[in-house]
N, C-alpha and C positions, 0 to 999 in steps of 0.2 A: 211368028218367031217366037221361042221360049224365054223366060226371064233371065235364065243363066247365060244363053247366047247375047242378049241384049247388055248384059254387064260387061261380057268379054268383048264387045264391040266399043264399049265406052272406054275401057281401058287401053284396047288398042290403038284407038283413035285420037286419045288425047294424052297418052303416056309422054309424048315429047313435050307437052306445054305444062302440065300440072303434075303435082307429086302424088302417089296413089290414094293418099288419105285424103285429098282433094277430091280427086275423082269419085272416090267411094262416097262421098259426101254429096255431091252433085248427083249420083245415082239415087241415093237413099232419099234426099229431098224431092226429087222429081217423081219416083217411083210412089212416095207416100201421098204426092199431091193429085198425080194422074190417076193411079190406078188404088189408092187408098190401102196401101199395103204397109204394114208396120215392119220393123225390123225383124220381129219373129216370124212374120208373115213370110217376108222374104227368104229367111233361111229355111223355112218348112215347105215352101212352095217353088223350088228352082225350076220346075217345068210347067210353071203357069204361063198359060198360052197368051200372048197378047193379040187382041183385035186390029185391025187393019187401022183403024180410026187412032188407036193408042199408040200404035207403032209410028204413024205419020207425025205423031207429036213428039215422040222422044228422037226421031230423025231431025226434025227441025230443031230441038233443042241441042242436039249434038252438035250442027252446024253453028248455032248461036254461040256455043261453048267455045268452039274453034275460033270464033271471032271475038273471043274473051269478053263477051257479054256477060254481067253478073248474074249468076243463078237465080237470085232475088227477083231481078227483073223480068227474067224468063217467066216465072212462077206467077210474079205479079203481087206477092206478098212476103213479109217476113214476121218476125217475131221481136219484139222489144219489151223488156220488163214484164215478160210473161203474157204480153198483149198483141193481137194480131194486128198488122199494119200494111195496108196497100203500099206499093211502091212502083215507081216507074222513072223514066230518064229525067223527069222534071224535080226530082228529088234525090238528096243522098239517101242511102242505105244506112239506117241506124247502126251504130257502133257498139260493143261492149263497154267501151270506156264512157261512153254517154249515160250507159245504165248505171255506172259507179257515181256519176254526177248526179243523176236523180237521188240515187240511195243517200248521197251525202244531205241533200237537200231534206229529204223526208226525214232523216236521222234527227237534223237539227230541228226541224218544226214540230216533230212529237206528235202531240193532239191538239195543237194549235187550230181552231176553227174561225170561221168568217175572215178570212184574210185574203187579199188581193195578189196575184201573182201574174207577172208577166213575162213572156218567152220571146225574145228577140231574134229574128232570123228562123222561123219556126220549123220550115222545111216539110216534112211530112207530118209535123204535130206531135213527135215522138215523146219529147219532154214535157210539152203541154198536157198532152192526154194522158201520160203516164201520171203525172202530179195530180191531175183532177180526177183520175180514177182511184187514188189513194187518199186524196183530201176532198172528201165528197161535201163539205160546207165552203170550200175555198171558191174564189171568183177568179178564172184563169183565163188571161187576155193572150194572144198571140198574133204576131206582126211578121210579116214578109214582104219582100220586094216583088216577089214573083206570083202572079195569079194563078199561074198553073200549078205551083207547088201549094198555094192555100186550096185550090180545088182539091188537090191531093188530101190535104190536111182535114178538110171539111168532111171528106167521105170516112176518113179515119176516125174522126169525130163521133160520126153516125154510128160507125161499126162498133166503137167501144161504148157507146151510150153515155157519153158525156158532153155537156155543155160546155162550149169554148167561145171566147168573144175574138172572132178573127178579123183583122183589118190588113191591108195593103198600104205599107208604108216604107219608103226608101229612108232607113234609120241616119244616113250619111247627109240627107239634106233636111231633116225635120227639126224644129226647136222645141215640140212638146210632145210629150206621152198623152195618152188618152185618161189617164188617170194617176193617182198615186198608190204605192205599192209597198206591200211587207216585202217582198221577195221580186228582183229582176233576176233573170238568167239568159245568159245567150251562148250559143255555140256556133259564132261566127266565122266567116272564111277566115283561114289563118295558115294556110300553105303557101309559103314564099314561091315565087317562079323558079329561084334557084334549086327548089326540093323537088322540082318536077321529075328529076331523074331517080328518084327513091320511090316513085310510084309505079305501080303496075298498070299495064294497059286496061283492065278491066275498071279501074278508077279514072286513070287518065283520059280513056277514049269516050267512055258511056257515061259516068256521073256528071252532073252539072258542073262546069268549071266555075260559073259565078258563086256557086255556093262552096267552093274549095279555095280560091286562089287570092292572094293579095299582093302588092308590087313588093319587090325587094326592098326599096326604100322607104316603105311606110306599113310594115308588117302589123303593126297595133291600130290601124287607122279605125277599124270597127271597136275596139276596145276603149281608145281613147274618146270616142263620140258617145259610147253607150255609158260608159263611166262618167262622162260629163253630164249627160240627163240624168244619170241615176242620183246625182248630187241633189238636184231640185225636185225629183219625183220618188224618191225613196221617202217612206214615213220613218218618224224616229225610231231608232234602233233596227231599221230594215237591213236587210242583207242582199248582195250583189254577187250573183256567181256566174263564173265563166269558165267553158272548157277553152284549153289554151293549146298553142305551139309548143311541144314538149321541148324546144330548144330555146325558148324564151320566156322560162320562168322568172328569172333576175329581173329583166325588163320589164315584165308584166307588175312584178312587185314594186319597182321603182316608180313606173308610171301613176299605180293607184295612190301609194303614198304621196307622191307630187300632186295627186288632184285633192288629196286631203282626207281620203278615208282612213281613220284611226287604227283600224285592225286588219291587216292582210295576211292571209294564210295561203301557202302553197301545197297542194296535195299531189301525190304520186298514183298513178293508176297500177293496174295488176301486172302491168310490164315494167314495173318501176321507171316509168317516165314522168317528170312532171306535167300534169295534165289538167288541173283543175285548181282555181283561186275563190277565195270567199272573202268579201270586204265588208265592213261594217262601218256604218256613218258613226 
């Protein structure tokens, strides 16, 4: 089969499920991954002949896309903050909004060195690894309740040649953190069960639910516990950063103020949603 024919088959089989721009994105990612063909290569070589082994891969990928498996899981890799990351169904796929959180932290820290940073609920390790890569003198710790997630995060640390101190820990049942920190950051579960209807099946069915959902009657449970721990584990002038549920910005600020943080800032993401907070002791 020729490349042009394959693209036509992707469009015809997926057009009832996805918009054309998304199908094109799938096709581009898969051909770059499997065939090492760039966008220019694809344009110049529409009659590129696929080998049988490659064709089998694309047929399998097409079936998985019909089942709404995220293309990043099919490839097994994605990019975050300009860095490669392994991903699988034990970790969430990193989002662009989380890149904005990393940028905010890096802008605030500037050229500070010899600092301690903790990422709680690290998942794929994307926040911790991006910070470690850009703050080469920092000591970065990362916690997660999931052993499977930590195995992926460790592979990602090796892939990106950074040293992260990983630990398995259930933050909701812990009384202490492994050190004192200049920065504590977390992107914990924050999607309420009532918001499930807003999610597509590629997220709802295939990404790990324990990293996504919280009960409707206690949506700030992780933020409450982490901010409580931060009070006794942040160094003087330390900073606490969160990625948050876009619908709960005011509630987050109220909770942080009640905990005793002196300065609390709410920041919007590129989609104009309330998405991040920063708190100072």
